[in-house]
PDB file of N, CA, C and O in Angstrom:
ATOM      1  N   MET A   1       0.830  -1.192   0.000  1.00  0.00           N
ATOM      2  CA  MET A   1       0.000   0.000   0.000  1.00  0.00           C
ATOM      3  C   MET A   1       0.870   1.249   0.000  1.00  0.00           C
ATOM      4  O   MET A   1       0.602   2.188  -0.750  1.00  0.00           O
ATOM      5  N   ALA A   2       1.913   1.272   0.836  1.00  0.00           N
ATOM      6  CA  ALA A   2       2.797   2.428   0.889  1.00  0.00           C
ATOM      7  C   ALA A   2       3.496   2.627  -0.445  1.00  0.00           C
ATOM      8  O   ALA A   2       3.698   3.760  -0.880  1.00  0.00           O
ATOM      9  N   ASP A   3       3.873   1.517  -1.104  1.00  0.00           N
ATOM     10  CA  ASP A   3       4.504   1.624  -2.415  1.00  0.00           C
ATOM     11  C   ASP A   3       3.557   2.248  -3.428  1.00  0.00           C
ATOM     12  O   ASP A   3       3.982   3.042  -4.267  1.00  0.00           O
ATOM     13  N   ASP A   4       2.281   1.895  -3.358  1.00  0.00           N
ATOM     14  CA  ASP A   4       1.282   2.483  -4.252  1.00  0.00           C
ATOM     15  C   ASP A   4       1.173   3.980  -4.033  1.00  0.00           C
ATOM     16  O   ASP A   4       1.074   4.743  -4.994  1.00  0.00           O
ATOM     17  N   LEU A   5       1.191   4.408  -2.775  1.00  0.00           N
ATOM     18  CA  LEU A   5       1.101   5.836  -2.476  1.00  0.00           C
ATOM     19  C   LEU A   5       2.323   6.566  -2.995  1.00  0.00           C
ATOM     20  O   LEU A   5       2.197   7.669  -3.526  1.00  0.00           O
ATOM     21  N   ASN A   6       3.505   5.977  -2.855  1.00  0.00           N
ATOM     22  CA  ASN A   6       4.716   6.604  -3.371  1.00  0.00           C
ATOM     23  C   ASN A   6       4.663   6.713  -4.885  1.00  0.00           C
ATOM     24  O   ASN A   6       5.112   7.711  -5.449  1.00  0.00           O
ATOM     25  N   LEU A   7       4.125   5.709  -5.545  1.00  0.00           N
ATOM     26  CA  LEU A   7       3.979   5.749  -6.998  1.00  0.00           C
ATOM     27  C   LEU A   7       3.077   6.896  -7.417  1.00  0.00           C
ATOM     28  O   LEU A   7       3.397   7.632  -8.351  1.00  0.00           O
ATOM     29  N   VAL A   8       1.959   7.052  -6.736  1.00  0.00           N
ATOM     30  CA  VAL A   8       1.023   8.124  -7.062  1.00  0.00           C
ATOM     31  C   VAL A   8       1.663   9.476  -6.805  1.00  0.00           C
ATOM     32  O   VAL A   8       1.486  10.403  -7.595  1.00  0.00           O
ATOM     33  N   LYS A   9       2.407   9.605  -5.706  1.00  0.00           N
ATOM     34  CA  LYS A   9       3.050  10.876  -5.386  1.00  0.00           C
ATOM     35  C   LYS A   9       4.108  11.243  -6.414  1.00  0.00           C
ATOM     36  O   LYS A   9       4.291  12.422  -6.718  1.00  0.00           O
ATOM     37  N   SER A  10       4.813  10.241  -6.958  1.00  0.00           N
ATOM     38  CA  SER A  10       5.903  10.532  -7.874  1.00  0.00           C
ATOM     39  C   SER A  10       5.466  10.573  -9.337  1.00  0.00           C
ATOM     40  O   SER A  10       6.271  10.903 -10.208  1.00  0.00           O
ATOM     41  N   SER A  11       4.238  10.253  -9.614  1.00  0.00           N
ATOM     42  CA  SER A  11       3.741  10.219 -10.985  1.00  0.00           C
ATOM     43  C   SER A  11       2.476  11.048 -11.099  1.00  0.00           C
ATOM     44  O   SER A  11       1.756  11.253 -10.121  1.00  0.00           O
ATOM     45  N   THR A  12       2.224  11.513 -12.289  1.00  0.00           N
ATOM     46  CA  THR A  12       0.947  12.176 -12.507  1.00  0.00           C
ATOM     47  C   THR A  12      -0.123  11.118 -12.659  1.00  0.00           C
ATOM     48  O   THR A  12       0.180   9.959 -12.942  1.00  0.00           O
ATOM     49  N   PHE A  13      -1.362  11.504 -12.474  1.00  0.00           N
ATOM     50  CA  PHE A  13      -2.475  10.559 -12.600  1.00  0.00           C
ATOM     51  C   PHE A  13      -2.505   9.961 -13.996  1.00  0.00           C
ATOM     52  O   PHE A  13      -2.762   8.767 -14.152  1.00  0.00           O
ATOM     53  N   ASP A  14      -2.246  10.775 -15.014  1.00  0.00           N
ATOM     54  CA  ASP A  14      -2.266  10.270 -16.385  1.00  0.00           C
ATOM     55  C   ASP A  14      -1.173   9.230 -16.609  1.00  0.00           C
ATOM     56  O   ASP A  14      -1.396   8.239 -17.304  1.00  0.00           O
ATOM     57  N   ASP A  15       0.024   9.450 -16.019  1.00  0.00           N
ATOM     58  CA  ASP A  15       1.102   8.476 -16.146  1.00  0.00           C
ATOM     59  C   ASP A  15       0.695   7.133 -15.560  1.00  0.00           C
ATOM     60  O   ASP A  15       0.930   6.084 -16.161  1.00  0.00           O
ATOM     61  N   VAL A  16       0.083   7.175 -14.383  1.00  0.00           N
ATOM     62  CA  VAL A  16      -0.365   5.947 -13.728  1.00  0.00           C
ATOM     63  C   VAL A  16      -1.436   5.274 -14.568  1.00  0.00           C
ATOM     64  O   VAL A  16      -1.417   4.055 -14.735  1.00  0.00           O
ATOM     65  N   THR A  17      -2.366   6.049 -15.095  1.00  0.00           N
ATOM     66  CA  THR A  17      -3.437   5.504 -15.923  1.00  0.00           C
ATOM     67  C   THR A  17      -2.871   4.846 -17.174  1.00  0.00           C
ATOM     68  O   THR A  17      -3.307   3.760 -17.555  1.00  0.00           O
ATOM     69  N   ILE A  18      -1.919   5.485 -17.806  1.00  0.00           N
ATOM     70  CA  ILE A  18      -1.311   4.941 -19.019  1.00  0.00           C
ATOM     71  C   ILE A  18      -0.595   3.632 -18.710  1.00  0.00           C
ATOM     72  O   ILE A  18      -0.750   2.651 -19.437  1.00  0.00           O
ATOM     73  N   ARG A  19       0.195   3.616 -17.626  1.00  0.00           N
ATOM     74  CA  ARG A  19       0.897   2.385 -17.263  1.00  0.00           C
ATOM     75  C   ARG A  19      -0.082   1.260 -16.957  1.00  0.00           C
ATOM     76  O   ARG A  19       0.125   0.125 -17.385  1.00  0.00           O
ATOM     77  N   SER A  20      -1.138   1.561 -16.226  1.00  0.00           N
ATOM     78  CA  SER A  20      -2.139   0.543 -15.896  1.00  0.00           C
ATOM     79  C   SER A  20      -2.793   0.011 -17.161  1.00  0.00           C
ATOM     80  O   SER A  20      -3.003  -1.193 -17.302  1.00  0.00           O
ATOM     81  N   SER A  21      -3.109   0.906 -18.070  1.00  0.00           N
ATOM     82  CA  SER A  21      -3.739   0.510 -19.329  1.00  0.00           C
ATOM     83  C   SER A  21      -2.800  -0.365 -20.151  1.00  0.00           C
ATOM     84  O   SER A  21      -3.228  -1.367 -20.724  1.00  0.00           O
ATOM     85  N   GLU A  22      -1.521   0.009 -20.212  1.00  0.00           N
ATOM     86  CA  GLU A  22      -0.550  -0.778 -20.963  1.00  0.00           C
ATOM     87  C   GLU A  22      -0.380  -2.161 -20.355  1.00  0.00           C
ATOM     88  O   GLU A  22      -0.293  -3.151 -21.082  1.00  0.00           O
ATOM     89  N   GLN A  23      -0.332  -2.240 -19.032  1.00  0.00           N
ATOM     90  CA  GLN A  23      -0.199  -3.534 -18.366  1.00  0.00           C
ATOM     91  C   GLN A  23      -1.407  -4.407 -18.657  1.00  0.00           C
ATOM     92  O   GLN A  23      -1.255  -5.599 -18.922  1.00  0.00           O
ATOM     93  N   ALA A  24      -2.584  -3.846 -18.613  1.00  0.00           N
ATOM     94  CA  ALA A  24      -3.801  -4.608 -18.898  1.00  0.00           C
ATOM     95  C   ALA A  24      -3.788  -5.101 -20.339  1.00  0.00           C
ATOM     96  O   ALA A  24      -4.164  -6.241 -20.610  1.00  0.00           O
ATOM     97  N   ASN A  25      -3.356  -4.247 -21.264  1.00  0.00           N
ATOM     98  CA  ASN A  25      -3.303  -4.643 -22.668  1.00  0.00           C
ATOM     99  C   ASN A  25      -2.264  -5.732 -22.903  1.00  0.00           C
ATOM    100  O   ASN A  25      -2.477  -6.624 -23.724  1.00  0.00           O
ATOM    101  N   ASP A  26      -1.128  -5.667 -22.182  1.00  0.00           N
ATOM    102  CA  ASP A  26      -0.093  -6.681 -22.320  1.00  0.00           C
ATOM    103  C   ASP A  26      -0.569  -8.036 -21.807  1.00  0.00           C
ATOM    104  O   ASP A  26      -0.189  -9.072 -22.352  1.00  0.00           O
ATOM    105  N   GLN A  27      -1.385  -8.036 -20.779  1.00  0.00           N
ATOM    106  CA  GLN A  27      -1.840  -9.280 -20.178  1.00  0.00           C
ATOM    107  C   GLN A  27      -2.832 -10.008 -21.073  1.00  0.00           C
ATOM    108  O   GLN A  27      -2.756 -11.230 -21.199  1.00  0.00           O
ATOM    109  N   ASN A  28      -3.742  -9.302 -21.684  1.00  0.00           N
ATOM    110  CA  ASN A  28      -4.757  -9.930 -22.533  1.00  0.00           C
ATOM    111  C   ASN A  28      -5.354  -8.865 -23.439  1.00  0.00           C
ATOM    112  O   ASN A  28      -6.402  -8.303 -23.122  1.00  0.00           O
ATOM    113  N   PRO A  29      -4.707  -8.582 -24.553  1.00  0.00           N
ATOM    114  CA  PRO A  29      -5.104  -7.437 -25.375  1.00  0.00           C
ATOM    115  C   PRO A  29      -6.503  -7.506 -25.978  1.00  0.00           C
ATOM    116  O   PRO A  29      -7.076  -6.465 -26.298  1.00  0.00           O
ATOM    117  N   SER A  30      -7.067  -8.691 -26.142  1.00  0.00           N
ATOM    118  CA  SER A  30      -8.369  -8.765 -26.794  1.00  0.00           C
ATOM    119  C   SER A  30      -9.494  -9.154 -25.841  1.00  0.00           C
ATOM    120  O   SER A  30     -10.580  -9.527 -26.286  1.00  0.00           O
ATOM    121  N   SER A  31      -9.246  -9.071 -24.537  1.00  0.00           N
ATOM    122  CA  SER A  31     -10.266  -9.521 -23.587  1.00  0.00           C
ATOM    123  C   SER A  31     -11.426  -8.539 -23.506  1.00  0.00           C
ATOM    124  O   SER A  31     -11.247  -7.325 -23.600  1.00  0.00           O
ATOM    125  N   GLU A  32     -12.596  -9.085 -23.332  1.00  0.00           N
ATOM    126  CA  GLU A  32     -13.814  -8.313 -23.114  1.00  0.00           C
ATOM    127  C   GLU A  32     -14.156  -8.422 -21.637  1.00  0.00           C
ATOM    128  O   GLU A  32     -13.835  -9.419 -20.991  1.00  0.00           O
ATOM    129  N   PHE A  33     -14.804  -7.401 -21.109  1.00  0.00           N
ATOM    130  CA  PHE A  33     -15.259  -7.465 -19.728  1.00  0.00           C
ATOM    131  C   PHE A  33     -16.531  -8.297 -19.663  1.00  0.00           C
ATOM    132  O   PHE A  33     -17.411  -8.184 -20.517  1.00  0.00           O
ATOM    133  N   SER A  34     -16.610  -9.132 -18.639  1.00  0.00           N
ATOM    134  CA  SER A  34     -17.819  -9.924 -18.440  1.00  0.00           C
ATOM    135  C   SER A  34     -18.910  -9.029 -17.851  1.00  0.00           C
ATOM    136  O   SER A  34     -18.630  -7.920 -17.394  1.00  0.00           O
ATOM    137  N   ILE A  35     -20.133  -9.506 -17.863  1.00  0.00           N
ATOM    138  CA  ILE A  35     -21.251  -8.771 -17.264  1.00  0.00           C
ATOM    139  C   ILE A  35     -20.976  -8.537 -15.779  1.00  0.00           C
ATOM    140  O   ILE A  35     -21.235  -7.450 -15.262  1.00  0.00           O
ATOM    141  N   ASP A  36     -20.452  -9.558 -15.091  1.00  0.00           N
ATOM    142  CA  ASP A  36     -20.137  -9.412 -13.664  1.00  0.00           C
ATOM    143  C   ASP A  36     -19.076  -8.340 -13.433  1.00  0.00           C
ATOM    144  O   ASP A  36     -19.180  -7.560 -12.486  1.00  0.00           O
ATOM    145  N   GLU A  37     -18.053  -8.297 -14.292  1.00  0.00           N
ATOM    146  CA  GLU A  37     -17.008  -7.284 -14.158  1.00  0.00           C
ATOM    147  C   GLU A  37     -17.572  -5.888 -14.402  1.00  0.00           C
ATOM    148  O   GLU A  37     -17.258  -4.952 -13.666  1.00  0.00           O
ATOM    149  N   GLU A  38     -18.393  -5.747 -15.418  1.00  0.00           N
ATOM    150  CA  GLU A  38     -19.009  -4.448 -15.698  1.00  0.00           C
ATOM    151  C   GLU A  38     -19.870  -3.994 -14.530  1.00  0.00           C
ATOM    152  O   GLU A  38     -19.842  -2.824 -14.150  1.00  0.00           O
ATOM    153  N   THR A  39     -20.633  -4.916 -13.964  1.00  0.00           N
ATOM    154  CA  THR A  39     -21.481  -4.594 -12.817  1.00  0.00           C
ATOM    155  C   THR A  39     -20.634  -4.145 -11.635  1.00  0.00           C
ATOM    156  O   THR A  39     -20.982  -3.183 -10.951  1.00  0.00           O
ATOM    157  N   LEU A  40     -19.528  -4.833 -11.392  1.00  0.00           N
ATOM    158  CA  LEU A  40     -18.637  -4.463 -10.294  1.00  0.00           C
ATOM    159  C   LEU A  40     -18.053  -3.070 -10.506  1.00  0.00           C
ATOM    160  O   LEU A  40     -18.004  -2.270  -9.572  1.00  0.00           O
ATOM    161  N   ILE A  41     -17.616  -2.778 -11.715  1.00  0.00           N
ATOM    162  CA  ILE A  41     -17.056  -1.456 -12.013  1.00  0.00           C
ATOM    163  C   ILE A  41     -18.098  -0.370 -11.774  1.00  0.00           C
ATOM    164  O   ILE A  41     -17.800   0.652 -11.156  1.00  0.00           O
ATOM    165  N   ILE A  42     -19.294  -0.583 -12.250  1.00  0.00           N
ATOM    166  CA  ILE A  42     -20.364   0.403 -12.067  1.00  0.00           C
ATOM    167  C   ILE A  42     -20.626   0.631 -10.586  1.00  0.00           C
ATOM    168  O   ILE A  42     -20.793   1.768 -10.145  1.00  0.00           O
ATOM    169  N   ARG A  43     -20.660  -0.461  -9.814  1.00  0.00           N
ATOM    170  CA  ARG A  43     -20.919  -0.339  -8.374  1.00  0.00           C
ATOM    171  C   ARG A  43     -19.772   0.340  -7.636  1.00  0.00           C
ATOM    172  O   ARG A  43     -19.986   0.910  -6.566  1.00  0.00           O
ATOM    173  N   MET A  44     -18.564   0.292  -8.181  1.00  0.00           N
ATOM    174  CA  MET A  44     -17.391   0.801  -7.472  1.00  0.00           C
ATOM    175  C   MET A  44     -17.097   2.277  -7.732  1.00  0.00           C
ATOM    176  O   MET A  44     -16.193   2.832  -7.107  1.00  0.00           O
ATOM    177  N   TRP A  45     -17.831   2.927  -8.633  1.00  0.00           N
ATOM    178  CA  TRP A  45     -17.545   4.334  -8.925  1.00  0.00           C
ATOM    179  C   TRP A  45     -17.543   5.183  -7.660  1.00  0.00           C
ATOM    180  O   TRP A  45     -16.650   6.010  -7.476  1.00  0.00           O
ATOM    181  N   SER A  46     -18.519   4.993  -6.793  1.00  0.00           N
ATOM    182  CA  SER A  46     -18.589   5.828  -5.590  1.00  0.00           C
ATOM    183  C   SER A  46     -17.423   5.546  -4.653  1.00  0.00           C
ATOM    184  O   SER A  46     -16.941   6.467  -3.993  1.00  0.00           O
ATOM    185  N   LEU A  47     -16.954   4.309  -4.574  1.00  0.00           N
ATOM    186  CA  LEU A  47     -15.785   3.996  -3.754  1.00  0.00           C
ATOM    187  C   LEU A  47     -14.542   4.673  -4.323  1.00  0.00           C
ATOM    188  O   LEU A  47     -13.740   5.242  -3.581  1.00  0.00           O
ATOM    189  N   ILE A  48     -14.389   4.607  -5.633  1.00  0.00           N
ATOM    190  CA  ILE A  48     -13.260   5.268  -6.286  1.00  0.00           C
ATOM    191  C   ILE A  48     -13.308   6.764  -6.010  1.00  0.00           C
ATOM    192  O   ILE A  48     -12.294   7.365  -5.656  1.00  0.00           O
ATOM    193  N   ALA A  49     -14.463   7.356  -6.167  1.00  0.00           N
ATOM    194  CA  ALA A  49     -14.613   8.797  -5.921  1.00  0.00           C
ATOM    195  C   ALA A  49     -14.293   9.130  -4.474  1.00  0.00           C
ATOM    196  O   ALA A  49     -13.739  10.194  -4.198  1.00  0.00           O
ATOM    197  N   GLY A  50     -14.629   8.243  -3.548  1.00  0.00           N
ATOM    198  CA  GLY A  50     -14.335   8.465  -2.140  1.00  0.00           C
ATOM    199  C   GLY A  50     -12.850   8.497  -1.844  1.00  0.00           C
ATOM    200  O   GLY A  50     -12.435   9.050  -0.826  1.00  0.00           O
ATOM    201  N   ARG A  51     -12.054   7.922  -2.706  1.00  0.00           N
ATOM    202  CA  ARG A  51     -10.596   7.905  -2.536  1.00  0.00           C
ATOM    203  C   ARG A  51      -9.935   9.135  -3.155  1.00  0.00           C
ATOM    204  O   ARG A  51      -8.742   9.365  -2.957  1.00  0.00           O
ATOM    205  N   ILE A  52     -10.699   9.914  -3.893  1.00  0.00           N
ATOM    206  CA  ILE A  52     -10.167  11.113  -4.542  1.00  0.00           C
ATOM    207  C   ILE A  52     -10.920  12.310  -3.977  1.00  0.00           C
ATOM    208  O   ILE A  52     -12.042  12.595  -4.396  1.00  0.00           O
ATOM    209  N   PRO A  53     -10.307  13.009  -3.030  1.00  0.00           N
ATOM    210  CA  PRO A  53     -11.004  14.124  -2.369  1.00  0.00           C
ATOM    211  C   PRO A  53     -11.515  15.164  -3.364  1.00  0.00           C
ATOM    212  O   PRO A  53     -10.813  15.551  -4.298  1.00  0.00           O
ATOM    213  N   GLY A  54     -12.738  15.600  -3.144  1.00  0.00           N
ATOM    214  CA  GLY A  54     -13.319  16.657  -3.956  1.00  0.00           C
ATOM    215  C   GLY A  54     -13.940  16.188  -5.262  1.00  0.00           C
ATOM    216  O   GLY A  54     -14.383  17.012  -6.062  1.00  0.00           O
ATOM    217  N   ARG A  55     -13.981  14.880  -5.493  1.00  0.00           N
ATOM    218  CA  ARG A  55     -14.562  14.344  -6.734  1.00  0.00           C
ATOM    219  C   ARG A  55     -15.778  13.492  -6.420  1.00  0.00           C
ATOM    220  O   ARG A  55     -15.776  12.716  -5.465  1.00  0.00           O
ATOM    221  N   SER A  56     -16.811  13.640  -7.226  1.00  0.00           N
ATOM    222  CA  SER A  56     -18.014  12.819  -7.057  1.00  0.00           C
ATOM    223  C   SER A  56     -17.897  11.575  -7.933  1.00  0.00           C
ATOM    224  O   SER A  56     -17.061  11.510  -8.834  1.00  0.00           O
ATOM    225  N   ALA A  57     -18.738  10.604  -7.656  1.00  0.00           N
ATOM    226  CA  ALA A  57     -18.766   9.389  -8.472  1.00  0.00           C
ATOM    227  C   ALA A  57     -19.071   9.734  -9.929  1.00  0.00           C
ATOM    228  O   ALA A  57     -18.510   9.133 -10.846  1.00  0.00           O
ATOM    229  N   GLU A  58     -19.958  10.698 -10.134  1.00  0.00           N
ATOM    230  CA  GLU A  58     -20.321  11.097 -11.497  1.00  0.00           C
ATOM    231  C   GLU A  58     -19.130  11.708 -12.233  1.00  0.00           C
ATOM    232  O   GLU A  58     -18.927  11.439 -13.417  1.00  0.00           O
ATOM    233  N   GLU A  59     -18.338  12.534 -11.531  1.00  0.00           N
ATOM    234  CA  GLU A  59     -17.158  13.132 -12.157  1.00  0.00           C
ATOM    235  C   GLU A  59     -16.149  12.060 -12.566  1.00  0.00           C
ATOM    236  O   GLU A  59     -15.585  12.110 -13.659  1.00  0.00           O
ATOM    237  N   ILE A  60     -15.930  11.095 -11.682  1.00  0.00           N
ATOM    238  CA  ILE A  60     -14.989  10.021 -11.964  1.00  0.00           C
ATOM    239  C   ILE A  60     -15.476   9.193 -13.152  1.00  0.00           C
ATOM    240  O   ILE A  60     -14.694   8.841 -14.035  1.00  0.00           O
ATOM    241  N   GLU A  61     -16.757   8.889 -13.166  1.00  0.00           N
ATOM    242  CA  GLU A  61     -17.326   8.107 -14.267  1.00  0.00           C
ATOM    243  C   GLU A  61     -17.182   8.854 -15.593  1.00  0.00           C
ATOM    244  O   GLU A  61     -16.772   8.265 -16.593  1.00  0.00           O
ATOM    245  N   LYS A  62     -17.516  10.146 -15.606  1.00  0.00           N
ATOM    246  CA  LYS A  62     -17.399  10.935 -16.836  1.00  0.00           C
ATOM    247  C   LYS A  62     -15.951  10.991 -17.306  1.00  0.00           C
ATOM    248  O   LYS A  62     -15.676  10.879 -18.501  1.00  0.00           O
ATOM    249  N   TYR A  63     -15.023  11.164 -16.362  1.00  0.00           N
ATOM    250  CA  TYR A  63     -13.599  11.200 -16.704  1.00  0.00           C
ATOM    251  C   TYR A  63     -13.183   9.875 -17.342  1.00  0.00           C
ATOM    252  O   TYR A  63     -12.542   9.853 -18.393  1.00  0.00           O
ATOM    253  N   TRP A  64     -13.556   8.773 -16.690  1.00  0.00           N
ATOM    254  CA  TRP A  64     -13.175   7.452 -17.196  1.00  0.00           C
ATOM    255  C   TRP A  64     -13.746   7.208 -18.589  1.00  0.00           C
ATOM    256  O   TRP A  64     -13.038   6.734 -19.477  1.00  0.00           O
ATOM    257  N   ILE A  65     -15.000   7.524 -18.777  1.00  0.00           N
ATOM    258  CA  ILE A  65     -15.640   7.314 -20.075  1.00  0.00           C
ATOM    259  C   ILE A  65     -14.950   8.159 -21.145  1.00  0.00           C
ATOM    260  O   ILE A  65     -14.696   7.679 -22.249  1.00  0.00           O
ATOM    261  N   ALA A  66     -14.651   9.403 -20.822  1.00  0.00           N
ATOM    262  CA  ALA A  66     -13.988  10.282 -21.784  1.00  0.00           C
ATOM    263  C   ALA A  66     -12.597   9.756 -22.139  1.00  0.00           C
ATOM    264  O   ALA A  66     -12.228   9.721 -23.313  1.00  0.00           O
ATOM    265  N   LYS A  67     -11.831   9.349 -21.137  1.00  0.00           N
ATOM    266  CA  LYS A  67     -10.487   8.833 -21.388  1.00  0.00           C
ATOM    267  C   LYS A  67     -10.546   7.504 -22.128  1.00  0.00           C
ATOM    268  O   LYS A  67      -9.770   7.270 -23.055  1.00  0.00           O
ATOM    269  N   HIS A  68     -11.457   6.640 -21.724  1.00  0.00           N
ATOM    270  CA  HIS A  68     -11.575   5.325 -22.349  1.00  0.00           C
ATOM    271  C   HIS A  68     -12.024   5.468 -23.803  1.00  0.00           C
ATOM    272  O   HIS A  68     -11.530   4.756 -24.678  1.00  0.00           O
ATOM    273  N   SER A  69     -12.942   6.371 -24.061  1.00  0.00           N
ATOM    274  CA  SER A  69     -13.414   6.603 -25.426  1.00  0.00           C
ATOM    275  C   SER A  69     -12.291   7.144 -26.293  1.00  0.00           C
ATOM    276  O   SER A  69     -12.131   6.721 -27.437  1.00  0.00           O
ATOM    277  N   ALA A  70     -11.510   8.077 -25.758  1.00  0.00           N
ATOM    278  CA  ALA A  70     -10.397   8.654 -26.509  1.00  0.00           C
ATOM    279  C   ALA A  70      -9.350   7.588 -26.801  1.00  0.00           C
ATOM    280  O   ALA A  70      -8.806   7.547 -27.905  1.00  0.00           O
ATOM    281  N   THR A  71      -9.061   6.727 -25.835  1.00  0.00           N
ATOM    282  CA  THR A  71      -8.088   5.659 -26.017  1.00  0.00           C
ATOM    283  C   THR A  71      -8.585   4.650 -27.035  1.00  0.00           C
ATOM    284  O   THR A  71      -7.819   4.209 -27.892  1.00  0.00           O
ATOM    285  N   SER A  72      -9.845   4.279 -26.955  1.00  0.00           N
ATOM    286  CA  SER A  72     -10.413   3.311 -27.892  1.00  0.00           C
ATOM    287  C   SER A  72     -10.400   3.855 -29.305  1.00  0.00           C
ATOM    288  O   SER A  72     -10.092   3.127 -30.249  1.00  0.00           O
ATOM    289  N   THR A  73     -10.730   5.124 -29.460  1.00  0.00           N
ATOM    290  CA  THR A  73     -10.742   5.752 -30.775  1.00  0.00           C
ATOM    291  C   THR A  73      -9.340   5.794 -31.353  1.00  0.00           C
ATOM    292  O   THR A  73      -9.141   5.473 -32.525  1.00  0.00           O
ATOM    293  N   THR A  74      -8.359   6.189 -30.537  1.00  0.00           N
ATOM    294  CA  THR A  74      -6.976   6.262 -30.989  1.00  0.00           C
ATOM    295  C   THR A  74      -6.469   4.884 -31.373  1.00  0.00           C
ATOM    296  O   THR A  74      -5.844   4.718 -32.420  1.00  0.00           O
ATOM    297  N   THR A  75      -6.735   3.904 -30.537  1.00  0.00           N
ATOM    298  CA  THR A  75      -6.286   2.546 -30.804  1.00  0.00           C
ATOM    299  C   THR A  75      -6.916   2.004 -32.075  1.00  0.00           C
ATOM    300  O   THR A  75      -6.241   1.355 -32.874  1.00  0.00           O
ATOM    301  N   THR A  76      -8.186   2.261 -32.268  1.00  0.00           N
ATOM    302  CA  THR A  76      -8.897   1.768 -33.438  1.00  0.00           C
ATOM    303  C   THR A  76      -8.359   2.393 -34.715  1.00  0.00           C
ATOM    304  O   THR A  76      -8.188   1.694 -35.713  1.00  0.00           O
ATOM    305  N   THR A  77      -8.088   3.688 -34.706  1.00  0.00           N
ATOM    306  CA  THR A  77      -7.628   4.355 -35.918  1.00  0.00           C
ATOM    307  C   THR A  77      -6.171   4.060 -36.213  1.00  0.00           C
ATOM    308  O   THR A  77      -5.745   4.176 -37.362  1.00  0.00           O
ATOM    309  N   ASP A  78      -5.383   3.675 -35.190  1.00  0.00           N
ATOM    310  CA  ASP A  78      -3.973   3.373 -35.407  1.00  0.00           C
ATOM    311  C   ASP A  78      -3.771   2.014 -36.055  1.00  0.00           C
ATOM    312  O   ASP A  78      -2.740   1.781 -36.685  1.00  0.00           O
ATOM    313  N   ASN A  79      -4.738   1.112 -35.913  1.00  0.00           N
ATOM    314  CA  ASN A  79      -4.567  -0.256 -36.424  1.00  0.00           C
ATOM    315  C   ASN A  79      -4.921  -0.356 -37.841  1.00  0.00           C
ATOM    316  O   ASN A  79      -4.834  -1.437 -38.424  1.00  0.00           O
TER     317      ASN A  79
END
């Protein structure tokens, strides 16, 4: 946990997001989320927002959707 906090302190949020995305893509680049996984993600927005002071679940969700859409569009057009 302390290592995770040090990583966040030494990196920008976008850097962490990019690394996480790259790691996920390296592990299984063509995987789809199951219905159970999607349900869990939807249910966890408020918990995620609770970990980021000053952000609501809706703000976090909108941010994620915007970033995910931009990444998907870029990835699709690059191939």
